N, C-alpha and C positions, 0 to 999 in steps of 0.2 A: 504493500500500500504506500502511495506517495506521501511525502511529508506535508503537513498542513502549511498553507501559504501564510506568511506573517506580514502584517501591514507595518509600514514605517510609522514612527511616532508622530509625524506631522500630518498623517491622514485625517481628514475632517471627522469629527465625532458625530455631528448632527447632519447627515446628508439628507437633503430634501428632494434632489432631482439627480438622476443619472442619465446622461446622454451618450449613446453608443453609435458609432459608425457601423455599417454593415460589413462590406467586403473587406476581408483581412483583419476584422476586429471581432464582431459577433460570428462571422462566417469564415471558416477555413476553406480549403480548396474544394471540399465537397458541397459547399453552398447550402448547408443545412444548419438550422439552429438545433443543436443537439440537446438531449434530455437533461444533462447536467446544467446547461446554460438556461434552459426553460425553467427548471426547478429553482435555480438561483434568482432569476428575475421574479418569479412568482413569490418567492420568500421575501424578497426585498419589498415588493409592492404590498404584501400582507403586513409588513412591518412599518408601513407608512411612507416608504420611499417611492417617489414617482419615477417612472422609467420611460424614456423616449428613444426613438431611433433618429439619427442625424445622418442622412445619406445623400449622395448625388443622384441616386436613382429616382425615377418617376414614382408618383404615388402608387399607381397600379402595380408597379414592380415591388415596392416596399411593403404594401399592405399584407400580402400573404405571410411575410415574416413577422409583422406585428401581431397578426392573428395567432400564428404558431407560438409566439412568446407570451400571449395574453396581455399585450400592451394596449391600453385604451387612451393613453395620453396623446396629445397632438403630435403628429410626426413631422419632422423637419426633412423636406424632400428637395430635390433639384438644387443641392448645394445651399439651401436656405432660401431659395426664391419662392418656395411655397411651404406653408405650414398647414397641415390638413388634419381634420378630425377623423380618425380611422373608424369611428362608429357610425358617422353620418356621411362621410366623404365630402364634407363641406370644406372649401378652401378658406381658412381663417385669415390667411395672409398670402398675398400673391404679388411678387415684385418682378415682372418680366423685363426682358431687355427692350429698351426703346427701339422702334423700327429703324431709325437711321443708323444706329450703332450695329444692330443686327445685320442690316444689309451690307454695311462696310465689312463686317467680319466674314460674312458668307462670301463676298467677292474676293477678299484677300486670301482666305483659306482655300477656296476652290482654284484660284489662280496659281496657288502654290502646289496644286496637284493632289490635295487631300480630299477625301470624301467627308461629308458633313451630315450630322443628324440635327434636325430641328424639332422642337417639342412645343406643341400647341394643344391646349385643352386636354392635357394628359395623354396625348397620342404622339407616336413617333413618325416623323416624315423625312423622306430622303428624296434626292433627285431620281435615283434609280437603285435597283437592288444589286449592289456590289457585294463581293465576298465579305468585305469589312462590315457592311450593313447587316448582312445575313448573320455573321458571327455575333455581332452585338445583340441582335434581336434574339438569337438562340440563347445567348448567355443570360439574358434577363427575362426570357420567356415572354417576349412581346410580339405583337403584330406590327409589321412595318408597312407604311403607306408610301409607295412611290408616286411622286407628283410632277416629275419632269423638272423644268427650270425652277429651282427654289426661289430665286429672286422674283421671278414673275408670279409664282404661286403665293408667296408670303404676303399676307394682307393685314395681319395683326401681330403685335409683339410676341415673340416666342419666349417661353419660360426660361429656356436655356438652349445653347448650341454645344455640340460636341464634335471635335475632329477626331477621326479614328485613323491610326497608322502605326508605323514602326516606332518603338520607344525613342530611339536616338534621333530620328527625323522629327518627331514631335517636340523633343527638347529644343532642337534648332529652330523649329517653327515658333515656339513660345518666345525664345530670345529675340526673334525677328519681329514678332507682333507686339511685344510689350511696349516699345517706344511709340508705336503707331496707334495702338488701341488701348493701352493700359490706363489712360486717363478716363476712358468711358466704360471699360469692361473689367471685371475680375477674371483673371486667366490663371488656371491652375490644373495640374495633373491630378487625376483620381487614381485609376489604375494606370500602369505604365503605357498602355496603348490608347488611352483616352485623354485628350486635352479639352478641358471644359471651359465654357464661356458663360458668365452670368452678368447681370447688371452690376455696375460699379457700386461697391459698398455692400453687396449681397454676398454673404458667406454663411457657412454653417454656424459661425459665431453670432451673426446677426439673427439668424433663426433661433438659436438657443436663447438669446437675450429675450426675444419675443415670447417664447414658451415659458421661460422662467417667470417673467412678469405676469403672464396670463395665469399661471398656477400659483402665484404668490410666494415664490421661492427666492430667497436672497442669493445673490451671486456667490457669496462665500460658501454657500451650502450646496453648490452644484459641482458634480464630478463628471468629467467627460473622458471618453475613451476613443482613440483613433490610431491610424497606422500610416496615413499617406499625406502628401503635400496639401491636399484640399482639407485636411483636418487641422491645419495650423491654427486657424482662427477659432476653431472649436475648442482646442486645448487652451488657447490664450485667454478666451473669454471666461471660461469656467473658473471657479475658485480653486479647483484642483484638477490638473490635467494628467491623464495617464496614457502613455504610449505603449503599444504592444511590443514585445521583443522582436517581432518581425517588421517593425515600423521603419520608415525612412530615417536616416541618420539625423536629419534636421529636427524631426519630430521628437526623437529620443532625447536630443540635446536640450530642447526647451521644456520637456515634460517634467512634472514634479515627481513622477514615478514611472518606471518601466516595469510592466507586469509580464507574466508568461505569454507566449504567443497565442494566436487565434487557434492554432492546431491543438494547443494544450488547454483551450477554453479559459484563457487568462481572465476574461471579464467575470466568468463564474467564480474563479478562484478568489478574486478580489472581493466580490459581493459576499461570498461565503465567509471570508475572513472578517469582513466588516460586521456582518450580522452576528458572528460568533464573539467578536470583541465588544460590540456595543448592541446588545439585545434591545428590543423595543422598550422594554420596561426601564432600562437604564438610561435611554435617551429621552424619555418623556418628561 
């Protein structure tokens, strides 16, 4: 039997809200919320800790995981551009990309030779079904809608845009685009093959701030978990930020704590240790 995980002395004693990224954080390579993690989340919620998901995924892609984990708190989707009630599917907050900025991004990314995903009304649209678009749709179990010329088709602000490609080429694209579009768009990698674009100032951190205020939880009592570049603001905004052992080096460096990997169900290990150290009665 594995040794119980021990929390550091500076871990918050009165946690009111936990926010977890999905891919690489709650989900390992099998893309399943495992039984131990489901039980740890249920135990935390029973002890009065609110739990939410903070993901770059669409709402329709995140919802099955929220249901599997028994999460009923508002979900932070699309890198924070949407906060959605999982019980009613109501968009409580929606901050799409303004059309001029979206069109400039589409033009620039397509001219650079990359395929692009556009998200409108919680649906995925592409110019054509490329291998990259097909892999993305299969990865997230989504229906993809080909529309031809994206610029001609796009008539309302998209919730977000995603360029899909080879990791090193996307890194170069990001460096090229930041000076040109960085003043109007938030640009960050999620998975290594996805470069994501959202409205300027819209991040998982801004989404978390909205959820915490809505639930009446002080920032100091918020704990967040993440693993990738697009989780930087999520960890920075929370009172206590936790990076997974499999996280990007930058995220591990800024985190208050590095916990076991997603494969080892690190989130579950931290929640179990917290509930063991600070039972509900002791925190009330």
